[in-house]
Structure formats: C-alpha cells, structure tokens
C-alpha positions in Angstrom: 0.0 0.0 0.0 1.4 3.4 -1.0 -0.3 5.7 1.5 -1.6 9.1 0.5 1.8 10.7 -0.2 3.0 7.7 -2.3 -0.3 7.6 -4.2 -0.1 11.4 -4.7 3.4 11.3 -6.1 2.8 8.2 -8.3 -0.2 9.7 -10.0 1.0 13.3 -9.9 -2.1 14.3 -8.0 -2.1 18.1 -7.3 -0.7 19.1 -10.6 -4.1 19.5 -12.2 -4.5 23.0 -10.7 -1.7 24.3 -13.0 -3.4 22.9 -16.1 -6.8 24.3 -15.0 -5.2 27.7 -14.5 -3.6 27.6 -17.9 -7.0 26.7 -19.6 -8.8 29.4 -17.6 -6.3 32.0 -18.8 -6.6 30.9 -22.4 -10.4 31.0 -22.3 -10.4 34.4 -20.6 -8.1 35.8 -23.3 -9.6 34.2 -26.4 -13.1 33.0 -25.4 -14.5 29.6 -25.0 -15.6 29.0 -28.6 -13.7 28.3 -31.8 -14.5 29.6 -35.3 -13.4 26.5 -37.1 -15.8 23.9 -38.3 -13.7 20.8 -38.9 -11.9 18.7 -36.3 -8.5 19.6 -38.0 -9.4 23.3 -38.0 -10.4 23.3 -34.4 -7.2 21.5 -33.5 -5.1 24.1 -35.4 -7.0 27.0 -33.9 -6.6 25.8 -30.3 -3.0 25.0 -30.9 -2.4 28.6 -32.2 -4.3 30.0 -29.2 -2.0 28.0 -26.8 1.1 29.1 -28.7 0.0 32.8 -28.6 -0.9 32.6 -24.9 2.5 31.0 -24.0 4.3 33.8 -26.0 2.4 36.5 -24.2 3.2 34.9 -20.8 6.9 34.8 -21.7 7.1 38.6 -22.5 
C-alpha cells in the first residue's frame, strides 16, 4: 500500500491546478468557442491560441 503521499506522487495528484489555471487563462483571453468547423481546423485554432498565450506569458 502506497499511502496518501506515495499515491499522490505516483499519480501526480495536485498538478491539475496548474493545467486548469492555464486553460482558464486561455479561455479568458480568447473566449470559450472556436470559429473552425472541422476537427482539424479546431485543433489548429486551439494550438495557435495555446502558442500565442504562451508567447504572451513569456514577455
């Protein structure tokens, strides 16, 4: 049995807040919807939003 700390470390529990914070920032900056209609277009649009958001954070 791992115990709480072993389980937490093994499954990286507690790291989700950083991802949720990132998604929240992207959605606040660019909105929650996409303009693209195809799956490929949506993927490209979201990828570009993530790239732009990361660039703005690094300035």
